[in-house]
MILO-60540 format. One record per residue (C-alpha): x, y, z; residue in one letter. Coordinates in nm, 2 decimals. Each point is the difference from the previous one (the first is absolute). Layout:
BEGIN
[pt [X,Y,Z],'a']
...
% end
This chain:
BEGIN
[pt [9.75,-17.94,12.19],'x']
[pt [-0.25,-0.11,-0.27],'x']
[pt [-0.18,0.33,0.03],'x']
[pt [0.32,0.19,-0.06],'x']
[pt [0.10,-0.21,-0.30],'x']
[pt [-0.35,0.03,-0.15],'x']
[pt [-0.01,0.38,0.03],'x']
[pt [0.34,0.04,-0.15],'x']
[pt [-0.07,-0.25,-0.28],'x']
[pt [-0.31,0.20,-0.08],'x']
[pt [0.23,0.30,-0.06],'x']
[pt [0.23,-0.20,-0.22],'x']
[pt [0.28,-0.09,0.25],'x']
[pt [0.10,-0.36,0.00],'x']
[pt [0.26,-0.14,0.23],'x']
[pt [0.22,-0.31,-0.04],'x']
[pt [0.09,-0.02,0.37],'x']
[pt [-0.17,0.13,0.31],'x']
[pt [0.13,-0.06,0.35],'x']
[pt [-0.15,0.10,0.33],'x']
[pt [0.24,0.14,0.26],'x']
[pt [-0.13,-0.01,0.36],'x']
[pt [0.04,0.30,0.22],'x']
[pt [0.19,-0.20,0.25],'x']
[pt [0.28,-0.05,-0.25],'x']
[pt [0.03,0.38,-0.02],'x']
[pt [-0.03,0.03,0.38],'x']
[pt [-0.31,0.22,-0.01],'x']
[pt [-0.32,-0.04,0.20],'x']
[pt [-0.25,0.15,-0.25],'x']
[pt [-0.29,-0.20,-0.13],'x']
[pt [0.09,0.02,-0.37],'x']
[pt [0.05,-0.24,-0.28],'x']
[pt [0.32,0.06,-0.20],'x']
[pt [0.07,-0.16,-0.34],'x']
[pt [0.30,0.00,-0.22],'x']
[pt [-0.09,-0.06,-0.37],'x']
[pt [0.18,-0.03,-0.33],'x']
[pt [-0.18,0.09,-0.32],'x']
[pt [0.05,-0.14,-0.35],'x']
[pt [0.26,0.27,-0.08],'x']
[pt [0.21,-0.09,0.30],'x']
[pt [-0.09,0.31,0.21],'x']
[pt [-0.05,-0.03,0.37],'x']
[pt [-0.31,0.12,0.17],'x']
[pt [-0.06,0.06,0.37],'x']
[pt [-0.37,-0.05,0.09],'x']
[pt [-0.14,0.09,0.34],'x']
[pt [-0.36,-0.10,0.09],'x']
[pt [-0.15,0.18,0.31],'x']
[pt [-0.34,-0.06,0.14],'x']
[pt [-0.10,0.23,0.29],'x']
[pt [-0.30,0.19,0.11],'x']
[pt [0.17,0.32,0.10],'x']
[pt [0.10,0.27,-0.24],'x']
[pt [0.35,0.00,-0.15],'x']
[pt [0.18,0.32,0.10],'x']
[pt [0.34,0.17,-0.07],'x']
[pt [0.17,-0.20,0.28],'x']
[pt [-0.09,-0.32,-0.18],'x']
[pt [0.18,0.13,-0.31],'x']
[pt [0.32,0.02,0.20],'x']
[pt [-0.07,-0.35,0.14],'x']
[pt [-0.04,-0.15,-0.34],'x']
[pt [0.32,0.17,-0.13],'x']
[pt [0.19,-0.16,0.29],'x']
[pt [-0.15,-0.34,-0.07],'x']
[pt [0.09,0.04,-0.37],'x']
[pt [0.36,0.09,0.11],'x']
[pt [0.02,-0.32,0.21],'x']
[pt [-0.14,-0.20,-0.29],'x']
[pt [0.27,0.13,-0.24],'x']
[pt [0.27,-0.10,0.25],'x']
[pt [-0.16,-0.34,0.06],'x']
[pt [-0.03,-0.08,-0.37],'x']
[pt [0.33,0.17,-0.08],'x']
[pt [-0.13,0.19,-0.30],'x']
[pt [-0.23,0.30,-0.09],'x']
[pt [-0.34,-0.03,-0.14],'x']
[pt [-0.12,0.16,-0.33],'x']
[pt [-0.36,0.04,0.12],'x']
[pt [-0.17,0.04,0.34],'x']
[pt [-0.37,-0.07,0.03],'x']
[pt [-0.22,0.05,0.31],'x']
[pt [-0.33,-0.18,0.02],'x']
[pt [-0.22,0.16,0.28],'x']
[pt [-0.35,-0.05,0.12],'x']
[pt [0.00,0.30,0.23],'x']
[pt [-0.08,0.36,-0.08],'x']
[pt [0.30,0.21,-0.10],'x']
[pt [0.09,0.35,0.12],'x']
[pt [0.05,0.24,-0.29],'x']
[pt [0.34,0.11,0.13],'x']
[pt [0.11,-0.36,0.04],'x']
[pt [-0.12,-0.08,-0.35],'x']
[pt [0.21,0.29,-0.14],'x']
[pt [0.30,-0.12,0.20],'x']
[pt [-0.04,-0.35,-0.13],'x']
[pt [-0.01,0.12,-0.36],'x']
[pt [0.31,0.22,0.06],'x']
[pt [0.19,-0.30,0.14],'x']
[pt [-0.08,-0.21,-0.30],'x']
[pt [-0.28,-0.22,0.14],'x']
[pt [-0.29,-0.12,-0.21],'x']
[pt [-0.32,-0.02,0.21],'x']
[pt [-0.28,-0.25,-0.08],'x']
% end
């Protein structure tokens, strides 16, 4: 979590509250870290951190959209911003699909 906070702070984003939500709470089996954060202005942020070796493809875009839908139902509100931290290479079609869906990729 410290790496995520530091990289966002470097870009000028400061959060008053950040809570980790385990994948088991959302009933998913993926190895992903999910955070719900509130910034100073009161906007909610959904932050996903993924660490994998294989390339992220178009099927993963749909998977992350489903996880995001489960997160909004679990937290009972929508998020203003969606950020995805990835270590893996990203397919160009998947990158375009993430941008169209409103994700920010870091």
